[in-house]
C-alpha positions as CSV (number, residue, x, y, z in Angstrom):
1,X,16.0,6.9,-4.9
2,X,13.9,7.8,-1.4
3,X,10.9,5.6,-1.2
4,X,8.3,7.1,0.9
5,X,6.9,4.8,3.5
6,X,3.0,5.0,4.2
7,X,1.5,6.8,7.3
8,X,1.4,5.1,10.6
9,X,-2.0,6.7,11.4
10,X,-3.8,5.2,7.7
11,X,-2.7,1.4,9.1
12,X,-4.7,2.4,12.1
13,X,-7.0,3.6,10.9
14,X,-9.4,0.4,10.3
15,X,-8.3,-0.8,13.9
16,X,-10.7,2.3,14.6
17,X,-13.6,1.4,12.8
18,X,-13.7,-1.9,13.7
19,X,-16.1,-1.3,16.6
20,X,-19.1,-0.1,14.3
21,X,-18.7,-2.8,11.8
22,X,-16.6,-5.8,11.9
23,X,-17.6,-6.8,8.1
24,X,-16.8,-3.5,6.9
25,X,-13.7,-2.7,8.5
26,X,-12.5,-6.2,7.3
27,X,-13.1,-5.5,3.6
28,X,-11.5,-1.7,4.6
29,X,-8.3,-3.6,6.0
30,X,-8.0,-5.7,2.5
31,X,-8.4,-3.2,0.3
32,X,-6.0,-1.0,2.2
33,X,-3.5,-3.7,2.4
34,X,-4.3,-4.8,-1.3
35,X,-3.4,-0.5,-2.1
36,X,-0.2,-1.0,-0.6
37,X,0.9,-4.1,-1.9
38,X,0.0,-2.8,-5.5
39,X,1.6,0.6,-5.0
40,X,4.6,-1.3,-4.1
41,X,4.7,-3.6,-6.7
42,X,4.1,-0.9,-9.3
43,X,6.9,0.9,-7.6
44,X,8.9,-2.0,-7.7
45,X,8.2,-2.8,-11.6
46,X,8.7,0.8,-12.2
47,X,12.6,1.3,-11.0
48,X,13.4,-2.0,-12.6
49,X,11.8,-1.0,-15.4
50,X,14.3,2.5,-15.5
51,X,17.1,0.7,-14.6
52,X,16.7,-1.5,-17.3
53,X,16.1,1.4,-19.9
54,X,19.0,3.3,-18.5
55,X,21.5,0.3,-19.0
56,X,20.9,-0.2,-22.7
C-alpha cells in the first residue's frame, strides 16, 4: 500500500512565517506536527483494522 508523504513545502511553511510572529509560528508548527502525527496514527490504525478484518 502506497503511503503518500506530506509535501516538503508545507513543513517549511512555519519557518517562513516565523519572522512575523514567533508565538503564532510556534503554535502553527505544533498544530502541523499534531495533524501529521494524528493522520499517520489514523492511517496505521486503519491498515491494522483492515488486516485484522481480512484475516478473519
